[in-house]
C-alpha positions in Angstrom: 0.0 0.0 0.0 1.5 3.3 -1.0 1.9 6.0 1.5 1.0 8.6 -1.1 -2.3 8.7 -2.8 -4.4 11.0 -4.9 -7.6 9.5 -3.5 -9.7 11.7 -1.2 -8.4 11.5 2.4 -10.9 10.9 5.2 -11.0 13.2 8.1 -9.0 11.8 11.1 -10.7 11.1 14.4 -9.3 14.3 15.9 -11.1 16.3 13.3 -7.8 17.7 11.9 -7.3 17.2 8.1 -4.5 14.7 7.3 -2.7 16.9 4.8 0.9 16.4 6.1 3.4 16.0 3.2 6.1 13.4 3.4 9.8 14.3 3.0 11.4 13.7 -0.4 11.7 10.0 -1.4 15.0 8.2 -1.2 16.4 7.8 -4.8 16.0 4.0 -4.6 12.7 3.8 -2.7 10.5 2.9 -5.6 13.1 0.5 -7.1 13.6 -1.3 -3.8 9.9 -1.5 -3.1 9.2 -3.0 -6.6 12.0 -5.5 -6.2 9.8 -7.8 -4.1 7.3 -7.8 -6.9 9.8 -8.5 -9.7 9.6 -11.6 -11.8 6.2 -12.8 -10.7 5.2 -16.4 -11.7 3.0 -16.9 -14.8 -0.5 -18.1 -13.8 -1.0 -21.5 -15.4 -3.9 -23.8 -15.7 -4.0 -27.2 -17.4 -3.3 -27.7 -20.2 -0.2 -25.8 -21.0 3.1 -26.5 -22.9 6.1 -24.6 -21.7 9.6 -24.2 -23.1 12.2 -22.7 -20.9 15.7 -21.4 -21.9 18.5 -20.2 -19.7 21.4 -18.7 -21.6 24.7 -17.7 -20.1 25.4 -14.1 -21.1 27.7 -11.4 -19.8 27.2 -7.6 -19.7 28.6 -7.2 -23.3 25.6 -9.2 -24.6 22.9 -7.1 -22.9 22.6 -4.8 -25.9 22.1 -7.7 -28.3 19.5 -9.3 -26.0 17.6 -6.1 -25.9 17.7 -5.7 -29.6 16.5 -9.3 -30.1 13.6 -8.8 -27.7 12.5 -5.5 -29.3 12.8 -7.1 -32.7 10.4 -10.0 -31.7 7.9 -7.5 -30.1 8.0 -5.5 -33.3 7.1 -8.6 -35.4 4.0 -9.1 -33.3 3.3 -5.3 -33.2 3.7 -5.1 -29.4 5.0 -2.1 -27.4 8.6 -2.1 -26.4 9.3 -2.2 -22.6 11.1 0.7 -20.9 14.8 0.9 -21.4 16.7 -0.7 -18.5 14.0 -3.2 -17.6 15.1 -6.6 -16.4 11.8 -8.4 -16.7 9.0 -8.4 -19.3 6.0 -10.6 -19.9 3.6 -10.3 -22.8 1.1 -12.3 -24.7 2.0 -12.4 -28.3 -1.0 -14.4 -29.5 0.5 -17.8 -30.5 2.5 -17.9 -27.3 3.2 -16.0 -24.2 6.8 -14.7 -23.6 8.4 -14.0 -20.3 11.9 -12.5 -20.5 14.1 -12.2 -17.4 17.7 -10.9 -17.1 19.8 -12.0 -14.2 23.4 -11.4 -13.2 25.0 -14.3 -15.1 22.2 -15.5 -17.4 19.0 -14.6 -19.2 16.0 -16.8 -19.3 13.1 -17.0 -21.7 9.9 -18.8 -21.0 7.4 -19.6 -23.8 3.9 -20.8 -22.9 1.4 -22.3 -25.3 -2.2 -23.3 -24.6 -3.3 -26.9 -25.1 -1.6 -30.2 -24.6 -2.0 -33.0 -27.2 -1.6 -36.6 -26.3 2.2 -36.2 -26.4 2.9 -32.6 -25.3 6.6 -33.0 -25.9 6.1 -33.9 -29.5 4.7 -30.4 -30.1 6.7 -28.2 -27.7 5.9 -24.6 -27.1 9.1 -23.4 -28.9 7.7 -24.6 -32.2 5.4 -21.5 -32.1 8.4 -19.2 -31.8 10.1 -17.9 -34.9 13.0 -20.3 -35.4 15.4 -17.7 -36.8 14.8 -15.5 -33.8 15.6 -18.4 -31.4 18.8 -19.4 -33.2 20.1 -15.9 -33.1 19.7 -15.3 -29.4 23.0 -14.2 -27.8 24.6 -16.3 -25.2 25.3 -20.0 -24.5 22.6 -22.5 -23.5 22.8 -23.6 -19.9 19.3 -25.0 -19.5 16.7 -25.9 -22.2 13.6 -27.6 -20.9 10.2 -28.6 -22.3 7.5 -28.7 -19.6 3.9 -29.7 -19.7 1.1 -29.0 -17.2 -1.8 -31.4 -17.7 -4.7 -32.5 -15.5 -4.4 -35.6 -13.4 -7.4 -37.8 -12.5 -8.0 -39.3 -9.1 -6.1 -42.5 -10.0 -2.5 -43.1 -9.0 -0.4 -42.6 -12.2 1.6 -45.5 -13.7 5.1 -44.0 -13.3 6.7 -46.8 -15.2 4.4 -46.2 -18.2 5.0 -42.4 -18.0 8.8 -43.0 -17.9 8.6 -45.2 -21.0 6.3 -42.8 -22.8 7.8 -39.5 -22.1 11.3 -40.0 -20.6 12.8 -42.8 -22.7 12.5 -45.3 -19.8 14.9 -43.3 -17.6 14.6 -43.4 -13.8 12.3 -40.6 -12.7 12.8 -38.0 -10.1 9.6 -36.7 -8.7 7.3 -36.2 -5.8 3.8 -35.0 -4.8 4.3 -31.3 -4.4 2.4 -28.3 -3.1 0.8 -30.3 -0.3 -0.3 -33.0 -2.7 -2.1 -30.7 -5.1 0.2 -31.7 -8.0 2.8 -34.3 -9.0 6.1 -33.2 -10.7 8.2 -35.7 -12.7 11.5 -35.3 -14.5 14.7 -37.3 -15.3 17.2 -34.4 -15.3 18.6 -35.7 -18.6 19.2 -33.9 -21.9 17.4 -35.6 -24.7 18.6 -36.1 -28.3 16.8 -32.8 -29.2 18.9 -30.9 -26.7 16.0 -30.4 -24.2 15.2 -32.0 -20.9 11.6 -32.7 -19.9 9.4 -31.8 -17.0 5.8 -33.2 -16.5 3.5 -31.7 -14.0 0.3 -33.5 -13.2 -2.2 -31.0 -11.8 -4.8 -32.2 -9.3 -6.1 -29.1 -7.5 -3.6 -26.2 -7.8 -4.6 -22.6 -8.3 -3.3 -20.8 -11.4 -0.6 -18.9 -9.4 0.2 -21.9 -7.4 0.8 -23.9 -10.5 2.9 -21.1 -12.0 5.1 -20.9 -8.9 5.4 -24.7 -8.9 6.7 -24.8 -12.5 8.9 -21.8 -11.9 10.6 -23.3 -8.8 11.3 -26.6 -10.5 12.8 -24.9 -13.5 14.9 -22.7 -11.1 16.1 -25.8 -9.3 17.4 -27.1 -12.6 19.0 -23.8 -13.6 20.7 -23.2 -10.3 21.9 -26.8 -10.3 23.8 -26.1 -13.5 25.1 -22.7 -12.3 26.3 -24.2 -9.0 28.1 -27.0 -10.8 29.9 -24.4 -12.9 32.4 -24.3 -10.0 33.2 -28.0 -10.3 35.5 -27.7 -13.5 37.2 -24.8 -11.8 37.9 -26.9 -8.7 39.2 -29.8 -10.8 41.5 -27.5 -12.6 42.8 -26.1 -9.4 43.6 -29.4 -7.8 46.9 -30.1 -9.7 47.9 -26.5 -9.4 47.4 -26.5 -5.6 49.3 -29.8 -5.4 52.3 -28.3 -7.2 52.2 -25.2 -5.1 52.1 -27.3 -1.9 55.1 -29.2 -3.1 57.0 -26.0 -3.9 56.1 -24.6 -0.5 57.4 -27.7 1.3 60.7 -27.5 -0.6 61.1 -23.9 0.3 60.3 -24.5 3.9 62.8 -27.4 4.1 65.5 -25.3 2.4 64.8 -22.4 4.8 65.7 -24.6 7.8 69.3 -25.0 6.7 69.7 -22.0 4.4 72.7 -19.7 4.5 72.4 -15.9 4.4 73.4 -16.0 0.7 70.4 -18.3 0.0 67.8 -16.1 1.5 67.2 -13.7 -1.4 66.6 -16.7 -3.8 64.1 -18.3 -1.3 62.3 -15.0 -0.9 62.0 -14.7 -4.6 60.5 -18.2 -4.9 58.0 -17.5 -2.2 57.0 -14.2 -3.7 56.4 -15.8 -7.1 54.4 -18.6 -5.4 52.3 -16.1 -3.5 51.6 -14.1 -6.7 50.4 -17.3 -8.5 48.1 -18.4 -5.7 46.7 -14.8 -5.4 46.0 -14.7 -9.1 44.2 -18.1 -9.1 42.3 -17.1 -6.0 41.1 -13.9 -7.7 39.9 -15.8 -10.7 38.0 -18.5 -8.8 36.7 -16.7 -5.7 33.6 -15.4 -7.4 32.8 -18.8 -8.9 33.1 -20.6 -5.6 31.0 -17.9 -3.8 28.4 -18.0 -6.5 28.2 -21.8 -6.3 27.5 -21.6 -2.6 24.8 -19.0 -3.2 23.2 -21.1 -5.9 23.3 -24.2 -3.7 21.5 -22.3 -1.0 18.8 -21.2 -3.5 18.3 -24.8 -4.6 17.7 -25.9 -1.1 15.2 -23.1 -0.5 13.4 -23.9 -3.7 13.2 -27.6 -2.6 11.7 -26.6 0.7 9.2 -24.4 -1.1 8.0 -27.5 -3.1 6.7 -29.1 0.0 7.5 -32.6 -1.3 5.7 -35.8 -0.3 7.6 -38.9 -1.3 6.3 -41.2 -4.0 7.2 -44.9 -3.4 9.8 -46.0 -5.9 10.9 -42.5 -7.0 13.7 -40.2 -5.9 12.4 -36.9 -4.6 13.9 -33.7 -5.7 15.6 -33.1 -2.4 17.0 -36.6 -2.3 18.3 -36.4 -5.8 19.9 -33.0 -5.1 21.5 -34.2 -1.8 23.0 -37.3 -3.4 24.1 -35.8 -6.7 24.8 -32.2 -6.1 26.0 -32.1 -2.4 29.2 -34.1 -3.2 30.2 -31.7 -6.0 29.5 -28.7 -3.7 31.6 -30.3 -0.9 34.4 -30.8 -3.4 34.3 -27.1 -4.4 34.2 -26.1 -0.8 37.2 -28.3 0.0 39.2 -26.9 -2.9 38.3 -23.3 -2.0 39.3 -23.9 1.7 42.5 -25.6 0.5 43.4 -22.6 -1.6 42.8 -20.2 1.2 44.8 -22.4 3.6 47.7 -22.6 1.2 47.6 -18.8 0.7 47.8 -18.4 4.5 50.7 -20.9 4.8 52.7 -19.1 2.1 52.1 -15.8 3.9 53.3 -17.3 7.1 56.5 -18.7 5.6 57.1 -15.5 3.7 56.7 -13.6 7.0 59.3 -15.9 8.7 61.7 -15.6 5.8 61.2 -11.8 5.8 62.0 -11.7 9.5 65.1 -13.7 8.9 66.2 -11.5 6.1 65.5 -8.5 8.3 67.6 -9.9 11.1 70.4 -10.6 8.6 70.2 -7.0 7.4 70.3 -5.8 10.9 73.5 -7.8 11.6 75.0 -6.4 8.4 74.0 -2.9 9.4 75.5 -3.5 12.8 78.7 -4.6 11.2 78.7 -1.5 9.1 78.1 0.7 12.1 80.9 -1.0 14.0 83.2 -0.5 11.0 82.3 3.1 10.9 82.9 3.5 14.6 86.4 1.9 14.2 87.1 4.2 11.3 86.0 7.2 13.4 88.3 6.2 16.2 91.2 5.8 13.8 90.3 9.1 12.2 90.3 10.7 15.7 93.7 9.2 16.5 95.0 10.3 13.2 93.6 13.7 13.8 95.2 13.8 17.3 98.5 12.8 15.7 98.2 15.5 13.1 97.3 18.0 15.7 100.5 17.0 17.7 102.6 17.3 14.5 100.9 20.6 13.8 101.8 21.9 17.3 105.4 20.8 16.9 105.6 22.3 13.4 104.1 25.6 14.6 106.3 25.6 17.7 109.3 25.1 15.5 108.5 28.0 13.2 107.5 30.4 16.0 110.7 29.5 18.0 112.6 30.2 14.8 111.0 33.6 14.6 111.9 34.2 18.2 115.5 33.2 17.4 115.6 35.7 14.5 114.2 38.4 16.7 116.8 37.7 19.5 119.6 37.8 17.0 118.3 41.1 15.6 118.3 42.6 19.1 121.8 41.2 19.8 123.1 42.9 16.6 121.9 46.3 17.8 123.7 46.0 21.1 120.9 44.5 23.3 122.5 41.9 25.6 120.4 38.9 24.4 121.7 35.4 23.8 119.7 34.1 20.9 120.3 30.4 21.7 119.2 30.8 25.3 116.2 32.9 24.2 115.1 30.2 21.8 115.5 27.4 24.3 113.5 29.3 26.9 110.7 30.1 24.4 110.2 26.5 23.3 107.9 25.3 26.2 106.1 28.6 26.3 105.4 28.6 22.6 104.4 24.9 22.6 102.0 25.5 25.5 100.4 28.5 23.8 100.1 26.7 20.4 98.6 23.6 22.0 96.0 25.7 23.9 95.2 27.6 20.7 94.7 24.4 18.7 92.5 22.9 21.4 90.3 26.0 21.6 89.9 26.1 17.8 88.9 22.4 17.8 86.3 23.1 20.5 84.8 26.0 18.5 84.6 23.8 15.3 83.0 21.0 17.2 80.4 23.3 18.8 79.6 24.8 15.3 79.0 21.3 13.9 76.6 20.4 16.6 
């Protein structure tokens, strides 16, 4: 029920007119509200023939799908749906078409009235233009002919039905919808490329019958989509085995590796981690999708409300026996891949720690070498300073000697040799103090 309406509003009990205006709608309000009403089942009553196609298609094929749909509607002079629609159902006269676009696939359902003695001999798709069907974009995942016919009060002869409609194959089926119908199939693809579904209606309503047929067809579709992960899992098994062997070799080598071996081992681990991450990125969606589809299958089976028929496998039993092992395989491979990725990360962390410790030791050795060089440089500097003091003292004392000789030559009673000898310690002390002070000033400036 919409909160907004153009219909006249009744006066509230308080007597105040209810003319309050709601705030602006959220941009996705209408879309999200309509989502629960999307893809409604087709109401069906006996007798009906149905052909169902589910085609794998990616986003690149959406434009072609839309063009094909619009082309078919134009042939039958029907209006084209709004651009961006993901679901459309229309009665084209000879047949009814329901088109639905999903994330990975697109499905087409064709419904034709009437069921001859052998409804599978004249399937609904015969009423659809053959050139239009053959040009549909995508790859066939599921193709099923279904028939909805009335059932009398007598228990059907399932062996005879199997021989007549299913080539004598073992049937999978059950009384469904609280016993108001019986659904039978063999989950096999016939020589014509189609599988078959027979629904014997006893007392279903049109929408109940539509939901019933839709759910069984969805079970078959989701079964194929879930099993798409199985080839991926089988491909990953030898790859994971090789990676596990490589990891074991690297781990064993790491226990006795020298420092010179560490870069090579780290390179091997990095390459191994990159390979596993690449495969994980390629397969993660497929495994996650398989889990989601498997959950949908189980929900659809619950919705069928099966009652077992003696001598037949029910849909739930068939799925549990045939599909569950494949899903367990996919789950085990996905977990094995995740576990291997974590193990590689752990070993890489250990090796990185070891490489880091090696680098720290090398840096420590470099620092110690620099310290020794600094000490040697300091000693050399002290030696040079001592030599500098001696040299400066020598030159200054020489100048004192020249000065004493000059004074002696002009009559001053000064002995040059004695003067020079006496000035040596004085000059050496003054020069040493001067050099020391200069060194302190330079050191203070550097700091």
